[in-house]
C-alpha positions in Angstrom: 23.1 0.7 2.0 21.4 -0.5 -1.1 21.0 -4.3 -1.7 21.6 -5.6 -5.2 18.7 -5.5 -7.6 19.4 -9.1 -8.6 18.8 -10.4 -5.1 17.2 -13.9 -4.9 13.5 -13.8 -4.3 12.5 -17.4 -4.4 9.2 -18.3 -6.1 8.8 -21.1 -3.6 9.2 -18.6 -0.7 6.5 -16.4 -2.2 4.0 -19.2 -3.2 4.5 -21.7 -0.4 5.3 -19.4 2.5 4.1 -15.8 2.1 1.0 -16.4 -0.1 0.0 -19.8 1.4 -2.7 -19.8 4.1 -1.2 -21.0 7.4 -2.7 -21.7 10.8 0.1 -19.7 12.5 1.9 -16.7 11.1 -0.4 -16.4 8.1 0.8 -13.6 5.8 -1.5 -14.5 2.9 -4.5 -12.6 4.2 -2.4 -9.5 4.8 -0.9 -9.6 1.3 -4.4 -10.3 -0.2 -5.4 -6.8 1.1 -3.2 -5.4 -1.6 -4.3 -7.9 -4.2 -1.5 -10.5 -4.0 -2.4 -14.2 -4.3 -0.6 -17.4 -5.1 -2.0 -17.1 -8.7 -0.3 -13.7 -9.2 2.9 -14.3 -7.2 5.0 -12.8 -10.1 3.4 -9.4 -9.3 4.6 -9.7 -5.7 8.1 -10.6 -6.9 8.2 -7.7 -9.3 6.8 -5.2 -6.8 9.3 -6.3 -4.1 12.1 -5.9 -6.6 10.9 -2.5 -7.9 9.5 -0.9 -4.8 11.5 -2.3 -1.8 14.9 -3.2 -3.1 15.8 0.4 -4.2 15.2 1.6 -0.6 17.9 1.7 2.0 18.7 -1.5 3.9 19.8 -1.3 7.5 21.9 -4.0 9.1 19.9 -5.7 11.9 22.1 -8.7 12.9 25.2 -10.6 12.1 24.7 -14.4 12.1 27.1 -17.3 11.4 25.4 -17.5 7.9 25.8 -13.9 7.0 24.6 -10.4 7.9 20.8 -9.7 8.1 19.3 -6.6 6.7 15.9 -4.9 7.0 14.2 -2.8 4.4 11.1 -0.9 5.4 8.7 0.7 3.0 5.3 0.8 1.4 4.4 -1.9 -1.1 1.6 -0.9 -3.5 -0.2 -4.0 -4.7 -2.1 -4.8 -7.9 -5.3 -3.3 -6.5 -3.6 0.0 -5.6 -3.6 -0.5 -1.9 -0.3 0.2 0.0 1.0 -2.1 2.8 3.6 -1.0 5.3 6.2 -3.6 5.0 9.2 -4.8 6.9 11.3 -7.2 4.7 14.3 -9.2 6.0 17.2 -10.1 3.8 20.5 -12.0 4.2 23.8 -11.8 2.4 25.0 -15.4 2.6 28.6 -15.7 3.7 29.3 -18.9 1.7 27.8 -17.8 -1.6 27.7 -14.0 -1.4 24.1 -14.1 -2.6 21.5 -11.7 -1.2 18.2 -13.4 -0.4 14.8 -12.5 0.8 14.2 -14.2 4.1 10.7 -13.0 5.0 8.3 -10.1 5.0 5.6 -8.9 7.4 3.6 -5.9 8.4 5.7 -3.0 9.8 3.8 -2.3 12.9 6.4 0.2 14.1 5.5 2.5 11.2 1.8 2.4 12.0 
């Protein structure tokens, strides 16, 4: 299944969560390997939209808030390095909106 190209990818989620250094669950260092930083968060949004969203999404769970999907793929960053990515998405039952929930290294793919 393909998720819609206009899915919500919150700037706040990118800047304050994925690209912000954290004491636990830090993803910023991993994303920095491909050249993503808080100062170029727009590149991360564009690359997620152009490189991951066109890939097939597999349903992973059904929650009271809506079905959860996973998209796995390679995300090539501004510096040309590719990261193996597992991104999680939800289609909210109440609004019908598709939203990026999180993203992390896809260790199952190597």
